[in-house]
TORPA-88349 format. One record per residue (C-alpha): residue in one letter; chain; y, x, z. Coordinates in Angstrom, 2 decimals, padded with zeros to 5 digits. Each point is the difference from the previous one (the first is absolute). Example, Ala and Ser with C-alpha at 12.3 -4.5 7.8 and 13.67 -1.06 7.14 Angstrom:
<balos>
code/unit/Y/X/Z
a/A/-004.50/012.30/007.80 $
s/A/003.44/001.37/-000.66 $
</balos>
This chain:
<balos>
code/unit/Y/X/Z
m/A/-029.61/049.82/-035.86 $
a/A/003.63/001.00/000.29 $
v/A/000.92/-002.65/-002.53 $
e/A/-001.97/-002.65/001.94 $
g/A/001.73/001.02/003.23 $
s/A/003.39/-000.23/-001.68 $
q/A/-000.83/-003.45/-001.37 $
r/A/-001.20/-001.15/003.43 $
r/A/003.26/001.17/001.62 $
t/A/002.01/-001.71/-002.71 $
l/A/-001.96/-003.24/000.51 $
l/A/000.49/000.13/003.80 $
k/A/003.70/000.68/-000.46 $
s/A/000.28/-002.93/-002.40 $
q/A/-001.78/-002.33/002.46 $
s/A/002.26/001.17/002.81 $
t/A/003.07/-000.59/-002.15 $
n/A/-001.20/-003.51/-000.88 $
r/A/-000.69/-000.75/003.68 $
l/A/003.50/001.12/000.96 $
s/A/001.53/-002.01/-002.84 $
h/A/-001.54/-003.14/001.48 $
q/A/001.48/000.84/003.40 $
h/A/003.55/000.67/-001.16 $
i/A/002.69/-002.12/001.59 $
d/A/001.05/-003.05/-002.02 $
f/A/003.78/000.16/000.39 $
g/A/000.46/-003.44/-001.55 $
w/A/-001.99/-001.77/002.68 $
s/A/001.37/002.32/002.68 $
a/A/003.56/-000.94/-000.97 $
t/A/-000.88/-003.71/-000.14 $
t/A/-001.52/000.09/003.48 $
v/A/002.95/001.90/001.47 $
v/A/002.52/-002.39/-001.57 $
i/A/-001.81/-003.06/001.42 $
v/A/-000.10/001.52/003.49 $
l/A/003.68/000.98/-000.10 $
f/A/000.94/-003.46/-001.25 $
l/A/-001.86/-001.63/002.88 $
s/A/001.68/002.42/002.42 $
v/A/003.51/-001.15/-000.93 $
p/A/000.44/-002.36/003.01 $
i/A/-000.91/002.68/002.56 $
l/A/002.02/002.68/-001.78 $
t/A/002.96/-002.39/-000.07 $
i/A/-000.10/-000.38/003.77 $
l/A/-000.07/003.79/000.42 $
f/A/002.85/000.73/-002.43 $
k/A/002.25/-002.83/001.24 $
l/A/-000.05/001.44/003.50 $
f/A/002.46/002.63/-001.20 $
d/A/002.59/-002.72/-000.77 $
g/A/000.42/-000.84/003.69 $
p/A/-000.47/-003.30/001.85 $
g/A/002.13/-003.14/-000.07 $
e/A/002.89/-000.92/002.28 $
s/A/-002.15/-001.74/002.61 $
w/A/-002.36/002.94/000.46 $
g/A/001.86/001.31/003.04 $
h/A/-000.19/-003.40/001.69 $
i/A/-003.73/-000.28/-000.78 $
v/A/-000.75/003.45/001.40 $
k/A/002.01/-000.65/003.17 $
h/A/-001.12/-003.54/000.83 $
l/A/-003.02/-001.10/-002.07 $
l/A/-002.13/002.93/-001.16 $
a/A/-001.64/000.52/003.41 $
g/A/-001.12/-003.64/-000.05 $
y/A/-001.49/000.35/-003.50 $
v/A/-001.94/003.08/001.08 $
a/A/-001.15/-001.58/003.29 $
n/A/-001.17/-003.25/-001.61 $
s/A/-001.76/001.74/-002.89 $
t/A/-001.70/002.44/002.40 $
f/A/-001.06/-002.85/002.30 $
l/A/-001.49/-001.98/-002.89 $
v/A/-001.82/003.05/-001.32 $
g/A/-001.36/000.94/003.43 $
v/A/-000.99/-003.42/001.34 $
g/A/-000.89/-001.59/-003.34 $
g/A/-001.99/003.05/-001.10 $
g/A/-001.82/000.22/003.34 $
l/A/-001.01/-003.66/-000.06 $
a/A/-001.08/000.31/-003.64 $
l/A/-002.27/002.90/001.01 $
l/A/-001.56/-002.12/002.73 $
f/A/-000.46/-003.06/-002.21 $
g/A/-001.35/002.09/-002.90 $
v/A/-002.28/002.67/001.47 $
v/A/-001.88/-002.05/002.62 $
p/A/-001.13/-002.83/-002.36 $
a/A/-000.84/002.58/-002.70 $
w/A/-002.37/001.75/002.41 $
i/A/-001.52/-003.26/001.22 $
v/A/-000.80/-001.44/-003.45 $
s/A/-001.33/003.38/-001.17 $
r/A/-002.13/000.78/003.06 $
y/A/-001.29/-003.28/001.42 $
t/A/-001.82/-003.14/-001.13 $
l/A/002.20/-003.04/000.66 $
p/A/000.11/-003.73/-000.71 $
m/A/001.90/-000.50/-003.29 $
q/A/-000.42/003.72/-000.73 $
r/A/000.61/-000.15/-003.75 $
t/A/002.89/-002.43/000.41 $
f/A/001.82/002.31/002.38 $
e/A/-000.37/002.95/-002.38 $
w/A/002.32/-001.56/-002.58 $
a/A/001.90/-002.51/002.15 $
l/A/001.59/002.75/002.10 $
i/A/001.83/001.18/-003.16 $
l/A/001.54/-003.45/-000.59 $
p/A/003.33/000.67/001.81 $
l/A/000.88/002.25/-002.95 $
a/A/000.22/-003.18/-002.09 $
i/A/003.01/-001.14/002.05 $
p/A/003.20/002.08/-000.33 $
n/A/001.33/001.07/003.38 $
y/A/003.25/-001.94/-000.42 $
l/A/-001.98/-003.22/-000.55 $
t/A/-002.04/000.71/003.13 $
a/A/003.29/000.47/001.87 $
y/A/001.29/-003.38/-001.23 $
a/A/-003.28/-001.65/001.05 $
y/A/000.11/001.41/003.53 $
a/A/003.63/-000.99/000.45 $
g/A/-000.97/-003.60/-000.81 $
f/A/-003.30/000.04/001.91 $
f/A/001.70/000.97/003.28 $
d/A/003.18/-002.00/-000.59 $
y/A/001.07/-002.66/002.52 $
s/A/-001.46/-002.71/-002.23 $
g/A/-002.82/002.10/-001.46 $
p/A/-003.78/-000.46/000.26 $
f/A/-000.29/002.36/002.97 $
q/A/002.33/-002.19/002.04 $
m/A/-001.89/-003.14/-001.00 $
f/A/-003.36/001.53/000.93 $
t/A/001.43/001.19/003.31 $
a/A/001.34/-003.46/000.79 $
l/A/-003.30/-001.59/-000.96 $
f/A/-002.18/002.18/002.25 $
t/A/002.37/000.72/002.92 $
g/A/002.10/-003.12/000.17 $
v/A/003.21/002.05/-000.17 $
a/A/002.58/-001.53/-002.32 $
a/A/000.45/001.70/-003.38 $
g/A/002.70/002.65/000.27 $
g/A/-000.67/000.58/003.66 $
q/A/-001.87/003.24/-000.71 $
h/A/001.38/002.13/-002.81 $
v/A/-001.29/003.27/-001.46 $
d/A/002.90/001.96/-001.45 $
m/A/-001.13/001.91/-003.08 $
m/A/003.46/000.75/-001.40 $
n/A/000.35/003.49/001.48 $
p/A/-001.22/003.56/-000.77 $
l/A/-003.22/-000.43/001.98 $
g/A/-000.84/-003.25/-001.80 $
l/A/000.77/001.64/-003.35 $
a/A/-002.22/003.00/000.84 $
f/A/-002.87/-002.35/000.85 $
v/A/000.46/-002.00/-003.21 $
l/A/000.06/003.15/-002.14 $
s/A/-003.10/001.40/001.71 $
v/A/-002.17/-003.11/-000.51 $
s/A/001.23/-000.22/-003.60 $
l/A/-000.60/003.66/-000.92 $
y/A/-003.03/001.10/002.05 $
p/A/-002.39/-000.52/-002.98 $
y/A/001.28/003.29/-001.48 $
v/A/-001.55/001.75/003.00 $
y/A/-003.06/-002.27/000.02 $
v/A/-000.83/000.68/-003.66 $
t/A/000.19/003.80/000.25 $
a/A/-001.80/000.13/003.37 $
r/A/-002.80/-002.34/-001.06 $
s/A/-000.50/001.92/-003.24 $
f/A/-000.50/003.19/002.02 $
f/A/-002.25/-001.55/002.63 $
l/A/-002.29/-001.47/-002.67 $
n/A/-000.43/003.41/-001.65 $
q/A/-000.19/002.22/003.07 $
s/A/-003.01/002.16/000.73 $
a/A/-002.83/-002.00/001.56 $
s/A/-001.63/003.21/001.27 $
q/A/002.96/000.78/002.26 $
l/A/-000.02/-003.42/001.65 $
n/A/-003.79/-000.09/000.24 $
a/A/000.00/003.42/001.66 $
a/A/002.53/-001.25/002.55 $
v/A/-002.16/-003.06/000.72 $
l/A/-003.10/002.16/000.50 $
m/A/001.95/002.14/002.47 $
g/A/000.75/-003.10/002.05 $
a/A/003.68/-000.41/-000.91 $
r/A/001.53/-003.39/000.74 $
e/A/001.55/-002.05/-002.80 $
s/A/003.49/000.55/001.40 $
s/A/-000.53/003.79/-000.03 $
i/A/-001.31/-000.10/-003.57 $
f/A/003.14/-001.82/-001.08 $
w/A/002.56/002.09/001.90 $
r/A/-001.60/003.45/-000.36 $
i/A/-001.66/-000.11/-003.44 $
a/A/000.99/-002.88/-002.29 $
l/A/003.71/-000.21/000.82 $
p/A/000.84/003.75/-000.23 $
l/A/-001.81/000.29/-003.35 $
a/A/001.77/-003.09/-001.35 $
r/A/003.44/001.31/000.95 $
p/A/001.13/001.00/-003.55 $
a/A/-001.04/-003.38/-001.42 $
i/A/001.67/-001.88/002.86 $
a/A/003.16/002.11/-000.37 $
g/A/000.15/-000.91/-003.69 $
g/A/-000.16/-003.71/000.78 $
l/A/002.52/000.35/002.83 $
f/A/002.43/001.79/-002.32 $
l/A/-000.05/-003.00/-002.34 $
v/A/000.67/-002.30/002.98 $
l/A/003.01/002.07/001.09 $
m/A/001.38/000.06/-003.56 $
e/A/-000.22/-003.78/-000.20 $
i/A/001.70/-000.35/003.40 $
l/A/002.90/002.15/-001.14 $
n/A/000.15/-001.87/-003.33 $
d/A/000.18/-003.42/001.65 $
y/A/003.18/-001.98/-000.50 $
g/A/-000.78/-003.74/000.05 $
a/A/-001.65/-000.06/003.44 $
a/A/002.54/002.33/001.65 $
y/A/002.94/-001.94/-001.47 $
y/A/-001.39/-003.37/001.08 $
y/A/-000.76/001.24/003.53 $
g/A/003.45/001.55/000.32 $
v/A/-001.28/003.56/000.55 $
s/A/002.25/002.67/-001.52 $
t/A/-001.98/002.70/-001.81 $
f/A/000.79/002.52/-002.72 $
t/A/-001.06/-002.49/-002.68 $
t/A/002.23/-002.82/001.26 $
a/A/002.86/002.51/000.39 $
i/A/-000.35/001.10/-003.64 $
f/A/000.24/-003.62/-001.16 $
r/A/002.97/-000.65/002.27 $
s/A/001.86/003.08/-001.26 $
w/A/-000.60/-000.87/-003.65 $
f/A/000.75/-003.74/000.06 $
a/A/002.16/-000.70/003.06 $
l/A/002.02/003.23/000.12 $
e/A/-000.21/000.71/-003.76 $
e/A/-000.47/003.71/000.64 $
p/A/-002.78/001.45/-002.20 $
d/A/000.71/003.52/001.30 $
t/A/-000.71/-001.13/003.57 $
s/A/-003.21/-001.67/-001.16 $
i/A/-001.06/003.25/-001.64 $
y/A/000.56/001.95/003.22 $
l/A/-002.04/-002.52/001.96 $
a/A/-002.72/000.13/-002.67 $
a/A/-000.08/003.78/000.29 $
l/A/-000.41/-000.26/003.78 $
l/A/-002.85/-002.44/-000.53 $
c/A/-001.66/002.51/-002.34 $
l/A/000.37/002.66/002.71 $
f/A/-001.66/-002.41/002.42 $
v/A/-002.93/-000.37/-002.40 $
l/A/-000.19/003.77/-000.51 $
g/A/-000.06/000.49/003.76 $
l/A/-003.02/-002.29/000.29 $
i/A/-001.83/001.96/-002.70 $
l/A/000.76/003.35/001.66 $
l/A/-001.03/-001.36/003.40 $
e/A/-003.41/-001.02/-001.31 $
r/A/-000.44/003.38/-001.70 $
f/A/001.00/001.81/003.20 $
q/A/-002.48/-001.99/002.06 $
r/A/-002.78/000.88/-002.44 $
r/A/001.07/003.65/-000.48 $
r/A/-003.00/002.12/-001.04 $
k/A/-002.68/-002.33/001.28 $
g/A/-002.76/-000.87/-002.44 $
y/A/-001.96/-003.23/-000.21 $
t/A/-003.21/000.35/-001.93 $
f/A/-003.42/-001.60/000.24 $
r/A/-003.05/-000.35/-002.16 $
p/A/-000.36/-003.54/-001.32 $
s/A/-003.19/-001.61/001.23 $
d/A/-002.92/-000.45/-002.37 $
s/A/-001.15/-003.01/002.02 $
r/A/001.89/-003.18/000.69 $
l/A/001.64/-000.13/003.40 $
a/A/-002.05/-002.37/002.15 $
r/A/002.01/-002.66/001.83 $
v/A/-000.35/-000.44/003.74 $
q/A/-001.31/-003.38/001.20 $
p/A/001.97/-000.93/003.16 $
t/A/-001.07/-002.62/002.51 $
r/A/000.93/-003.60/-000.73 $
g/A/002.89/-000.02/002.46 $
r/A/001.35/003.34/-001.25 $
q/A/-000.22/-001.24/-003.60 $
w/A/002.31/-002.91/000.74 $
l/A/002.36/002.29/001.94 $
l/A/000.28/002.31/-003.02 $
w/A/000.38/-003.08/-002.21 $
a/A/002.99/-001.11/002.11 $
v/A/001.58/003.46/-000.26 $
c/A/-000.18/-000.20/-003.83 $
m/A/001.46/-003.50/000.05 $
i/A/003.18/001.15/001.79 $
p/A/001.65/001.86/-002.92 $
l/A/-001.33/-002.49/-002.54 $
t/A/001.45/-002.94/001.95 $
f/A/003.41/001.57/000.59 $
g/A/000.25/001.65/-003.42 $
f/A/-001.26/-002.77/-002.27 $
l/A/-001.11/-003.28/001.57 $
i/A/003.17/-000.79/001.99 $
p/A/002.41/000.84/-002.89 $
l/A/-002.17/-001.94/-002.47 $
f/A/-000.19/-003.00/002.34 $
q/A/003.78/000.02/000.44 $
m/A/000.59/000.20/-003.76 $
l/A/-002.37/-002.91/-000.64 $
y/A/001.64/-001.97/002.81 $
w/A/003.47/000.52/-001.51 $
s/A/-001.10/-000.68/-003.57 $
y/A/-001.45/-003.39/001.04 $
f/A/003.49/-001.18/001.01 $
s/A/002.12/001.81/-002.59 $
y/A/-001.93/000.08/-003.28 $
a/A/001.83/-003.05/-001.37 $
n/A/003.34/001.85/000.27 $
v/A/-001.31/003.15/-001.68 $
l/A/-002.29/-001.15/-002.81 $
s/A/002.03/-000.34/-003.17 $
s/A/000.20/001.43/-003.50 $
a/A/002.12/002.85/001.40 $
f/A/-002.83/000.92/002.38 $
w/A/-002.50/000.35/-002.86 $
e/A/002.52/002.02/-002.00 $
m/A/000.40/002.29/003.02 $
i/A/-003.78/000.50/000.16 $
g/A/-000.11/000.73/-003.73 $
y/A/002.77/002.56/000.17 $
s/A/-001.50/001.67/003.09 $
f/A/-003.37/000.32/-001.73 $
l/A/001.60/001.27/-003.20 $
l/A/001.98/002.63/001.90 $
a/A/-003.09/001.10/001.94 $
s/A/-002.11/000.13/-003.19 $
l/A/002.54/002.11/-001.90 $
s/A/000.30/002.38/002.96 $
a/A/-003.79/000.33/000.27 $
l/A/-000.32/000.72/-003.73 $
l/A/002.82/002.55/000.11 $
c/A/-001.45/001.77/003.05 $
i/A/-003.52/000.36/-001.40 $
c/A/001.38/001.28/-003.33 $
i/A/002.14/002.62/001.75 $
a/A/-002.85/000.96/002.33 $
y/A/-002.41/000.40/-002.93 $
m/A/002.49/002.15/-001.93 $
l/A/000.64/002.22/003.02 $
i/A/-003.70/000.48/000.80 $
y/A/-001.11/000.77/-003.55 $
g/A/003.27/001.69/-001.00 $
a/A/-000.54/002.51/002.81 $
r/A/-003.61/000.49/-001.14 $
w/A/000.85/000.38/-003.67 $
s/A/002.78/002.47/000.80 $
k/A/-002.69/002.37/001.43 $
s/A/002.53/001.33/002.53 $
a/A/-000.83/000.13/003.70 $
n/A/003.71/000.02/000.86 $
v/A/000.67/-003.12/-002.07 $
n/A/-003.00/-001.70/001.58 $
l/A/001.43/000.74/003.45 $
f/A/003.52/-001.03/-001.05 $
s/A/-001.25/-003.36/-001.31 $
r/A/-000.98/-001.04/003.54 $
l/A/003.64/000.05/001.08 $
a/A/000.41/-003.29/-001.87 $
v/A/-001.99/-001.88/002.66 $
l/A/002.26/001.04/002.89 $
g/A/002.13/-003.12/-000.53 $
y/A/-002.50/-001.99/002.05 $
a/A/000.93/002.10/003.04 $
v/A/003.67/-000.97/-000.41 $
p/A/001.24/-003.39/001.28 $
g/A/000.80/-002.51/-002.72 $
v/A/003.62/-000.36/001.05 $
v/A/000.54/003.75/-000.52 $
i/A/-001.43/-000.20/-003.52 $
a/A/002.18/-003.04/-000.71 $
v/A/003.14/001.91/001.02 $
g/A/-001.15/002.97/-002.08 $
v/A/-000.30/-002.27/-003.05 $
l/A/003.25/-001.90/000.56 $
v/A/002.28/003.06/000.12 $
p/A/-001.01/001.76/-003.27 $
g/A/-000.64/-003.35/-001.68 $
l/A/003.55/-001.12/000.73 $
a/A/001.40/003.28/-001.37 $
i/A/-002.05/-000.28/-003.21 $
d/A/000.94/-003.66/-000.46 $
k/A/003.71/000.75/000.36 $
w/A/-000.27/002.84/-002.51 $
l/A/-001.84/-002.19/-002.51 $
v/A/002.49/-002.86/000.38 $
t/A/002.93/002.37/-000.57 $
m/A/-001.66/001.75/-002.95 $
f/A/-000.90/-003.21/-001.84 $
k/A/003.47/-001.36/000.64 $
n/A/001.77/003.09/-001.30 $
q/A/-002.32/000.82/-002.89 $
f/A/-001.01/-003.42/-001.32 $
d/A/002.34/-002.40/001.80 $
w/A/-003.05/-001.75/001.43 $
s/A/-000.04/-001.60/003.43 $
i/A/-003.41/000.44/001.55 $
g/A/-001.29/-000.69/003.48 $
f/A/-001.93/002.27/002.33 $
l/A/-003.35/001.17/-001.38 $
i/A/-001.50/001.48/003.18 $
n/A/001.52/-001.41/003.17 $
g/A/-000.79/-003.65/000.54 $
t/A/-002.48/-000.02/-002.90 $
l/A/-003.73/000.05/-000.45 $
i/A/000.13/003.64/-001.14 $
g/A/001.37/001.31/003.28 $
l/A/-002.36/-002.12/002.09 $
l/A/-003.13/001.02/-001.94 $
f/A/001.01/003.65/000.22 $
a/A/000.41/-000.27/003.77 $
y/A/-003.39/-001.71/000.33 $
s/A/-001.58/002.82/-002.01 $
v/A/001.46/002.63/002.31 $
r/A/-001.01/-001.91/003.12 $
f/A/-003.54/-001.09/-000.93 $
l/A/-001.26/002.62/-002.46 $
a/A/-002.22/001.52/002.69 $
v/A/-001.71/-003.37/000.51 $
s/A/-001.30/000.08/-003.59 $
f/A/-000.28/003.79/-000.31 $
n/A/-002.60/000.49/002.74 $
p/A/-002.65/-002.54/-001.21 $
i/A/000.34/001.21/-003.59 $
e/A/-000.25/003.66/001.00 $
a/A/-003.08/-000.77/002.11 $
s/A/-001.62/-001.64/-003.04 $
v/A/000.93/002.95/-002.22 $
r/A/-001.63/002.44/002.43 $
r/A/-003.29/-001.91/-000.28 $
l/A/-000.14/000.49/-003.78 $
s/A/-002.06/002.89/-001.28 $
p/A/002.13/002.60/-001.88 $
s/A/-002.76/000.19/-002.60 $
l/A/000.96/-003.45/-001.32 $
g/A/003.46/001.16/-000.99 $
e/A/-001.31/003.29/-001.35 $
a/A/-002.64/-001.75/-002.12 $
s/A/002.52/-002.37/-001.55 $
r/A/002.41/002.90/-000.61 $
l/A/-002.70/002.02/-001.77 $
l/A/-000.71/-003.04/-002.17 $
g/A/003.61/000.14/-001.17 $
a/A/001.42/-002.97/001.90 $
s/A/003.73/000.17/000.71 $
k/A/001.42/-000.40/003.50 $
w/A/001.10/-003.57/-000.72 $
r/A/-003.40/-000.95/-001.43 $
r/A/-001.75/001.52/003.03 $
t/A/002.35/-001.98/002.21 $
k/A/-000.72/-003.28/-001.78 $
e/A/-003.76/000.33/-000.54 $
v/A/-001.15/002.19/002.93 $
n/A/002.44/000.22/002.89 $
l/A/001.37/-003.52/000.27 $
p/A/-003.40/-001.78/-000.05 $
l/A/-001.36/002.36/002.65 $
l/A/003.14/-000.22/002.17 $
k/A/000.37/-003.77/-000.09 $
n/A/-000.92/-000.47/003.67 $
g/A/002.57/002.53/001.15 $
l/A/002.64/-001.41/-002.36 $
w/A/-000.58/-003.58/001.14 $
g/A/-000.05/001.07/003.66 $
g/A/003.25/001.94/-000.32 $
a/A/001.67/-002.83/-001.91 $
l/A/-001.10/-002.56/002.59 $
l/A/001.38/002.02/002.92 $
v/A/003.36/000.52/-001.75 $
f/A/000.16/-003.70/-000.94 $
v/A/-000.36/-001.12/003.61 $
d/A/002.33/002.67/001.40 $
v/A/002.74/-000.99/-002.45 $
l/A/-000.50/-003.65/000.89 $
k/A/000.50/000.81/003.70 $
e/A/002.83/002.56/-000.31 $
l/A/003.27/-001.22/001.53 $
p/A/002.74/002.64/000.65 $
l/A/-000.23/001.65/-003.42 $
t/A/-000.08/-003.37/-001.77 $
l/A/002.99/-001.31/001.97 $
l/A/002.14/002.95/-001.06 $
l/A/-001.00/000.26/-003.65 $
k/A/-001.10/-003.43/-001.26 $
p/A/001.97/-001.44/-002.94 $
y/A/002.71/-002.50/000.87 $
g/A/-001.30/-003.55/000.20 $
v/A/-003.64/001.08/000.08 $
i/A/-001.99/-001.09/003.06 $
t/A/-003.48/001.23/000.90 $
l/A/-002.44/-001.34/002.56 $
s/A/000.88/002.69/002.56 $
t/A/003.78/-000.34/-000.40 $
k/A/-000.23/-003.81/000.14 $
a/A/-001.94/000.12/003.26 $
y/A/002.62/002.41/001.35 $
e/A/002.80/-002.29/-001.19 $
y/A/-001.51/-003.01/001.75 $
a/A/-000.42/001.95/003.24 $
s/A/003.56/001.38/-000.16 $
d/A/001.35/-003.53/-000.49 $
e/A/-001.93/-001.22/003.07 $
r/A/-002.26/-002.09/-002.25 $
i/A/-002.99/001.90/001.29 $
a/A/-002.53/-002.79/-000.56 $
e/A/000.79/-000.07/-003.72 $
s/A/-000.93/003.68/-000.30 $
a/A/-003.66/-000.97/000.58 $
l/A/-000.91/-001.08/-003.53 $
p/A/001.15/003.16/-001.86 $
s/A/-001.55/001.99/002.85 $
l/A/-003.37/-001.70/-000.47 $
v/A/-000.02/000.92/-003.70 $
i/A/000.58/003.66/000.91 $
i/A/-002.76/-000.19/002.62 $
a/A/-002.47/-001.61/-002.43 $
v/A/000.57/002.74/-002.58 $
g/A/-000.09/002.67/002.72 $
v/A/-003.61/-000.86/000.84 $
l/A/-001.15/001.52/-003.32 $
p/A/000.57/003.67/000.92 $
v/A/-001.71/-000.69/003.34 $
i/A/-003.19/-000.86/-001.89 $
f/A/000.49/003.07/-002.22 $
l/A/000.53/002.32/002.98 $
n/A/-003.08/-001.32/001.79 $
k/A/-002.20/000.62/-003.05 $
l/A/001.52/003.47/-000.36 $
i/A/-000.83/000.87/003.62 $
q/A/-003.58/-001.27/-000.34 $
k/A/-000.52/002.17/-003.08 $
</balos>
C-alpha cells in the first residue's frame, strides 16, 4: 500500500510538472512581441525625447501671438463639431432601432454612407455648393427670383467647418449607438411601457444612459478625426494645431517647433481621454441581453413621415449634397482630368493601400498570436500598446517618423560614402518604406480589432487538438487559423485599405517625391483653386469607401 501511495504521488507530481512545463513563458515569442511594439512606438517616443532639445526660434512668437488661436479654434471645433455629431448620430440610431419607418432597411445602412466621403472632400463640396455661382445660388434664384449671388451662405469660417466635420463624421456615433440599441434588453423597455412611460421618457431615462459608454466610444473617434483634420481646416482658412504643424515644418522650416506643437496636440488628445474617464468615474453600465427580439414601435402615419424626415437630415447633409456637388463638378471637368496619368494615380493609390492593408493584418496577426504563444499575461497586455497609434493624429505620427528617419538616412549615407565610397539616396524619408511604416503605426488598430474579435470566437480546443497531433505553429496557422479567421482578416484589410486611400496629412508629409495619390491630387486641385477638377479623384475614393459601409452594416446586424 505504501508503495502504491508513493507511486501515486510520483505520478501526480509528474503530471503537475508536465502541466507547468506547458505553461512556461516562451521568451522567444515574448521578445518578438515586445520588439514589434517598441518598433511601432518609435514615432511617439521620438516626440517625447525631442522635447528635451527645445523649440525652434519662432516658438516665442507662436506662444505670444498664435497659440491661443490654435487652442481656441481646436476647442471650438471639438465642442461644436462633436456636439452636432452626437445629435446627428444618436437620434437617427434610436429612430431606426426603435420604430417602423418607410425605407427602414435603406436607412439602416444609408446613414453610414458619409463615412465613404473623407471630411476634406465634404468641405470642398460645401465650399462649391454655397459659392456665389454654386447650385445653392441657382436654386435660390430659380425659386425666389433673387439674382444669383444676391444671397450668400458663408461656409469658410470655424462654424462652417464645425458643421462640415459633424455631418461627415457623425456615423462613428451612429454605428456604436445603433449597435447598442439593437442589442439592449427588451425586458427593460417593455417594463417601462407597461408602467405607462412615454417614448421620450424611455429614450432619455433608460436607453440613453445605458448607451453612454458606446456613444462615448463613437464620440471619441469623432473628436480624434476632428483634431487630425488638415485638408478641410487649411482650405477654410481656420488655424488649428494640425495646420500649425504643417506651417512650422514647411514654411518656417523648424522641425523642433513642429514637434512642440505635436506634443501639445497629444496633450489635447490626452485631456479628452481623461475628461471622458472622469465623467464616467466609478459608474457601471451593465444589462442582461434580451432573449427575445426587441419589438419595433409602429407610429401613426404622420409621425412615421416626421421621423423619416429627421433621419433624412444627416443623410442629406452628410452624403447627398457632397455627392451631388462632386457629380456636378465632374460633369464639367472630367475631360481635363481623365488621362493616362489619372489611371496611373489610381493604380499607385490602390497598390499603396493594398500593401498597407497586407502589412497591417500580418503585424496584427503576429501580435495577437505572439502574445498568446508567449503565455505571459504581461506580454499580452503590452501587445495592446501597439494599437494606440490610432488615437494619435496622423500629422503627429508623420513628424515622429520624419525626425528619426532623417537621422538614420544621414547616418547611412555617410557610412556608405566613407566605407564603400558609394553614393546612396535616402532609404526611409521620402520613400515607400517610411510611408508604409507610418501607415502601420496609424492604422494597425483598424485591422487588429476585427482579427482579435474573430480569434476570440475560436474554440481553444481547436488549437490544442492540432498541437497534440504534432502540428507546428506555422502549420496550425496555415491549415487551422487562417481559414477560420478569413472573415476577420478580410474585414480588417478592407478597413485599412479604405482608410489609407482617404488619409491626407500623413500622406502629404511622407509620400515619395513625384508620387501622387488620389487624396493628395484632390488636395492639390483644391489648393490651386481648380476645385471642380478635384471631383473625379474624389468620386473614386467615395466609390471605394462604400465597401466598408456595407461591411459595417452586416457586422452590426450580426
